[in-house]
N, C-alpha and C positions, 0 to 999 in steps of 0.2 A: 367514440371513445378513443383517446390516444393513450397508448401503453408505454410506460417508461421502464425499460429493462436494461439500463446502462448505469447501474448504481456503483459499479467499480470505477467509473469515470468520475462521477460526483453524485451526491445524494441531495434530496430536497431538504431545505432547512426546517428543523423542528420548530413549531410555534412556541413551545416552551423556551427554546433557545433564543428566539427573537425577542421574547418578552423581557429576558434579563439583559439583552444587549441594548435595547432601545434607550433606556435612561443614559447610557454612556455615549450614545449618539447625540442626544438632545440636551441633556441637563448636566451631566458630570463630565465636563469637557476639559478639565485641567490637564496640564502636562505632568505625568507621574514623576518627572525629574525635578519639578518645581517644589520649593520648600514651603510655599504658602498653603493656605487651607484648601484651595481648589486642587492643588497638586497632591497634597497629602491624602485627600479623600480618594482620589483615583489610584494613588500608589497602594493604599490599603486594599482596595478591591483587586488590583493586579496581583498583589502578593497572596491574597486569599485564593485567587484562581490557581496560582502556582502551587500552593499548599494542597488544593483539591486534586490536581493532577498527580502530584507527588504521592499523596496518600493512596490514590487509586492504583498506582503501579508499585507501591511500597518502596519508594525512593525518598531521599532527603530533598526538601525544596531547593537546596543549593545545587542539586544535580539536574534540575529541570531548567531548560533555556527555551524561550519562545522564539520562533522563526516565522518566515513568511509562508512556510509550508513544508511538505516532505522533501521536495527537491533541494531546497536550501539546507535542510537538516542533514540530508545524505551527503551533500557537498562538504558541509562543515566537518562531519565525522571523518570523511575520507581524506580530504586535502589537508586539513589541519592536523590530523593525527599523523599522517605519513611525514609531513614536513616538521612538525614539532618534535616527534620522536626519532626522526632521522631513519625511518624504515626504508629499506631498499627493495623489498619484494612485496607483492600483493597477490592474493588469490581471490577469485570470484567465479561465478558461473556465467555461461553465455545466455542464461535465461533471466538475468537481472533486469530491472527497470533501467532505462537509459540514464536516469539520474545517477546511478551507480556506474554502469558500464562506461559512459562517456567521460565521467570524471576520472576514472582510472586510466582510460585510454589516452587522455590528454597528458596525465602524469607520465605514462609510458613513453609517449611521443616526445616529451620534453627531456627524456633521459633520466627522470627522477626515480623510476622504479622499473623492475622487471615484473611483468604481469603473467600469471598463469590462469587459464580458464579450465575449470573442472570438467571432466567428462560427464556426459549425461546420456541416459538410454532413450529409447524411442517413446517412453512414457514421461520423459522429463525428470526422472529420478537422478539425483546426484550420486556420483561415485565417491563415497567417503573414503574408500581405500586410496584413491588418487589424492584426496586431500591429505591423508596421513603420510603418504609417500613424499608428497611435495614439502610438507612441513618438516619432515625428517631431514631433508637436505637444505631447507631454508627456514630455520627456526627464527623466532622473533619477527614474524611476518604479519602484515595486515590482511585480515580475512573478512570478506563481505558476502553474506548469504541471506537472502530474504526469507522471512518466515513463511509467506505464502505467495505464490506467483500470481501476478495481477491479471494474466491472460488465461491460464489454464487451471489456476486454483490450487496447484500442488502445494501441500504442506511439507515443509522441511523440518527435520528433527533437530531443532536448534540446540536442545540440551546435549544430544550426542555430539554435535559439531563443536559445542563449547568445551566438552570434555577433551576432545582431540586437541583443540586450540590451547587449552590450559597446559597440556603435557609438553607442548613445544613453545610455551611462553608467547603465543600469538595474541594479537589484539583482534577481537571479534566485533564487527558491526553487523546488525541485522536490520534490513529495511522492513519495518513492520507497518508500513502505511496501509496496506490492505487489510490487515488483521486487527489493528488497533480499534477498539470499540466493538469488536466482534468476539474477542476472546479476552479473558482476564490475564493480566500480567503481574508478575512478582519479580522485580529485577534482582532480588536476592537469590532466586533459584533459577531464573531463565538462562543465565549464563553469558549473555552478551554484554560487552562494555558500552555499547551504544544501542538504543532503539529510538524509533521516531514515530510521530503521529501527524496527521493532517486532518484538520477539523471537518473539512467538507466531505470526507469519506465516511463520517459517522453522524451525519445530519447537523453539522455545525456550519459556520460560515467559510467561504473561500478566502484564501490569502493569509491563512494563519496556521501554524503548526508548532510542534515542539520537539526537542531532542533531550533524551536522557543521556547524560555523560557520567560514566562511572567516576567517582571522586578519586579513584586511584590513578586515573589518566589525566595528565596535565597537558592541555593543548592551548595554542594561541588562537585568537579570533580569526574568523574568515572575513568579516566586515569591520573595517576600522571607522573611526569618526566620532566615537562617544563612549561613555562609560556605562551605557545601559546594559542590562542583563549581566551585571557584575563583571563588566569589562569584556564580555564574551561576544557581544553583538552591538555595534554602534547603530544608532537610529532610534527615534522615538517609537516606543512600543505601540502596536496595533491594539489599543486597550479594549475596545468593544469586541474585536475579534477574539482576543484572549479570554475575555469574560464568556463569550459564546462557546469557545472551545472547551473550557472547563465544564460548563453546564452540559454540553452535548456529551462529553465523556462520562459525566456523572449519570446522565439519563441512560446511556448505553450500558453501563455497569448495572444500574438499577433494574433495567428491563431485559437484560441479556438472555436469560433462560427462556422467557416466553418468545422473544423475537427469534432466537435460534430455532426453536421448535417450529414456529410459523414459517420461517424462510426455508428450512430444510424440507418441510412438507411441500412447499411450492416447487422446490427444485426436484424432489422425488416425483412429483406429479408430472412435471415437464418431461423428465427422463422417460417415464413409463408411457406417456402419450406419444412422444416422438418415436419411440420404438414401435408402438402400435400402428402409427399412421404414416411413417416414412420408411420405405424400404432402404436397407443398407445405411441407416443412420449410425454414426459412430460418435465417440466423445474423446476429445483430445486430452492428453495427459491423464491425470488421475481425477479429473473433474467429476466423473460419475461414480467415484468409489468412496462414498460415505465419509468416514473419519479421516481418510487420506487426503481430502481436499477441503478447501475453504467453502463453507456452506453457502456463501453468497454468489458463487461463480459457477457457471456451466458453459464449457466451450464445446460447441457442436460442430461435427464434421459431416457434411452433406455430400451426396453422390456427385461425381463429376457431371457437369452440365454447362451448356452455353449460358445458362441463366446466372451462374455463380459470379460472373464479373459484375453483375448489377444487383447482387443479393441484398446488400445493405440499402441500396436505393429503393428496391422493391418493398422491403420491409418498411422503409420510411414513408413511402406513399400509401402504404396500408396502415399508417399511424402507429407503427411500432418502432421505438428507438432502441437500437442495440448497437453493438460494436464489432469490428473485425479483430480487435485486440486492444491495445492501450490507446486511450483517447489522446495521449501525448504525441502519437504518430499519425493521427487521422489526417487525411489529405495528402499523405506521402505514399506513393504507390510502390513501396518496396517489399510489401508483404511482411508478415510478422517474424521478427528475429527469433522469437521464442519457438514458434512452430518450425522454423528452419533449423534451429539448433537440435530439435527433436527428430529431424528427418521426416516431418509430416509431408504427405502428398499434397503439393500446392495446387494440383488440378482440381481438388475437391473444394467445396464451399465451406468456409469456416466463419462461424459467428459466435461471439461471446454474449451470452445473456447473463446479467447480474441483477440480483434481487435485493429488496429492502423490506422493512417492516410495513411499508405502505402498499405493497403489491397484493393482489388478490387472485383467487382461483380463476375467476372469470377472465382476468388478464392473461393468465398462463394458457388457458384453453383457447383464447382468441389467437395468441401468438402461434401456438402449435397448429391450429386449423389454418392459419394464413400460410405457414410454411408448407403444410401438406398440399394446399391448393397450388402454391408456386411450383411444387415438385410433381404436380399433376397426378396425385394419387388420392382417391376418394377418402374422405375422413370417415371414421367409424364411431 
């Protein structure tokens, strides 16, 4: 048995999704920008997918733009908004995904903005008083705060953040890559001017995503070279990827309640068994605190041990796929910037387990038993 518990990095493709993609790989191959019948057929399907996504998040189809994934969508929101609106200050947290942090750091290095990082406590909770204080002295600022952290699962109160931003005429972007497909969204009440999705995080294909852009915000494109996506993104659309994204999000919404219960049960089971079988096990951030964290993510902190350096390797040879943090930083031995921002003890072993609808109790029990064996405590 090989156990896959790295679903925050990517999820397996749903067979229903592949079935709707296949015809656009093999049969419906026209360019959606072509005016002949082959092109018109594909254009109709692409716009149908756009309408599906828009309906699911309660947006207008004209506010949905397809991208190559979450990283491009985040870059588009950040770089294009700051430059198009002439914003000179930005606020984010040190726990954001590097798609956000690195984009803002480059703009700061180029002298285009002043960047403020919000204070966080040892559990990774944002200091919203700091946000309010900063906006009071820097109104009309660009603010970027993720809905849920991809490493420790902390859920941020975007509605509260949006209310603060609204008072100071700030523009709010929320990286919703980890939560899209796991929670329902209504852009009319969520409060952010931008939110994003990446299909492979909710059992869709890799290499395709989308961004919602509030119609009140007028920005220039990030990628030049064509009039695709209503002049917002040059380049021929990834048609079968877009078809798959829309279907995957549709399935996610359709089955969300049942999948939420199933995955939360698995997470609760792992928490209980880890506490029972491993002495001094802890959980980073709010990942073990129910509604305060993303139900698909559990970040485990294990006792200091010589074995910690090889923890992920040992899990892998025991046929368990997990992560030390974001898959985007795998192979780079710098440690997690998220855990460091929280002041976590880096001498302990840290591993992120992330779950999907396809995981089972048997897999959870095997993963816990393997960890217990590695930490030389008898299982019970």
